[in-house]
C-alpha positions in Angstrom: -15.3 3.3 11.1 -12.2 4.4 9.3 -10.4 2.3 6.7 -7.0 1.3 8.0 -4.1 1.8 5.5 -0.5 0.8 6.0 2.0 2.8 3.9 5.5 1.4 3.6 8.0 3.8 2.1 11.5 4.8 3.1 11.0 8.4 1.8 10.0 10.6 4.8 8.6 13.2 2.3 6.2 10.7 0.9 5.2 9.5 4.3 4.5 13.1 5.3 2.6 14.0 2.1 0.4 10.9 2.2 -0.2 11.4 5.9 -1.3 15.0 5.2 -3.4 13.9 2.3 -5.3 11.3 4.3 -5.7 13.5 7.4 -9.3 14.4 7.9 -10.5 11.7 5.5 -12.1 8.4 6.3 -8.7 6.7 6.7 -6.4 5.7 9.6 -2.9 5.7 8.2 -0.1 3.6 9.7 3.3 4.6 8.3 6.2 2.2 8.2 9.6 3.3 6.9 11.7 0.1 7.3 10.8 -2.6 4.8 12.7 -5.2 6.8 10.3 -4.9 9.8 7.2 -3.9 7.8 5.6 -7.3 7.7 5.4 -7.4 11.5 3.9 -3.9 11.5 1.3 -5.0 8.9 0.5 -8.1 11.0 -0.1 -5.9 14.1 -2.1 -3.3 12.2 -4.4 -5.7 10.3 -5.0 -3.0 7.6 -7.7 -2.9 4.9 -5.1 -1.8 2.3 -1.3 -1.8 2.0 0.6 0.7 -0.1 4.2 -0.1 -1.0 7.0 1.7 -2.6 9.0 -0.6 -4.9 12.5 0.8 -4.4 13.6 0.6 -0.8 16.9 -0.3 0.9 17.5 -3.8 2.2 14.2 -5.1 0.8 12.2 -4.1 -2.2 8.5 -3.6 -2.3 8.2 -6.6 -4.7 9.9 -8.8 -2.1 7.7 -7.5 0.7 4.6 -8.0 -1.5 5.6 -11.6 -2.0 6.1 -12.1 1.8 2.6 -10.5 2.5 1.0 -12.9 0.0 2.6 -15.9 1.6 0.6 -15.2 4.8 -2.8 -17.0 4.5 -4.6 -14.2 6.3 -3.3 -11.6 3.7 -3.8 -13.5 0.5 -6.8 -11.3 -0.5 -5.7 -8.0 1.1 -5.4 -5.3 -1.5 -1.9 -4.1 -2.2 -1.1 -1.0 -4.2 2.3 0.1 -5.4 3.2 3.8 -5.2 6.4 4.3 -7.0 8.5 6.4 -9.4 9.3 3.4 -11.5 7.4 3.4 -14.8 8.8 0.5 -16.7 6.0 -1.7 -18.2 7.9 -4.9 -17.2 8.0 -3.7 -13.6 4.3 -2.9 -13.6 3.6 -6.4 -14.8 5.9 -7.9 -12.2 4.1 -5.9 -9.5 0.8 -7.2 -10.6 2.1 -10.8 -10.8 3.4 -10.5 -7.2 -0.2 -9.6 -6.1 -0.7 -5.9 -6.4 -4.1 -4.6 -7.7 -3.0 -1.1 -8.5 0.1 0.8 -9.6 0.3 4.6 -8.8 3.1 6.7 -10.2 5.1 9.3 -8.3 4.7 12.2 -8.5 0.9 12.0 -8.1 -2.0 14.4 -7.8 -3.5 14.2 -4.3 -7.0 14.0 -5.8 -5.9 11.1 -8.0 -4.4 9.3 -5.0 -7.6 9.6 -3.0 -9.7 8.6 -5.9 -7.7 5.5 -6.6 -7.5 4.5 -2.9 -11.2 4.8 -2.6 -11.7 2.8 -5.8 -9.4 0.0 -4.6 -11.3 -0.2 -1.2 -14.7 -0.2 -3.0 -13.7 -3.1 -5.1 -11.6 -5.1 -2.7 -12.6 -3.7 0.6 -14.6 -6.6 1.7 -11.7 -9.0 1.7 -11.9 -9.3 5.5 -15.5 -8.2 5.9 -15.0 -4.5 5.1 -14.4 -1.6 7.5 -16.2 1.3 6.0 
């Protein structure tokens, strides 16, 4: 069974790159480009992992992370930020909002895969595991 991952990013290039990266791997990727409707998409998809950009129009990834954590069924779901923002204060804020990993753009494809697998290995049993 594939791990289900939701990626929320308004950058179509990132959506395409991550989709191509995860193609042929043990992942099912659901891409969501509108952060204002992403929570509904996440609720429908019931993913094993959510990856969020921080800077998006109309709603930041930090706001979306807080909304996800407010849902009882998602309090333990692993959330990862994938962002170009490197300020230490922002990293801390992301972790305080509930993320368990912070990946910088640009990223190496091999590093992204390694870190996704590591997060799923550690936190993948939050809903009984998929892999």
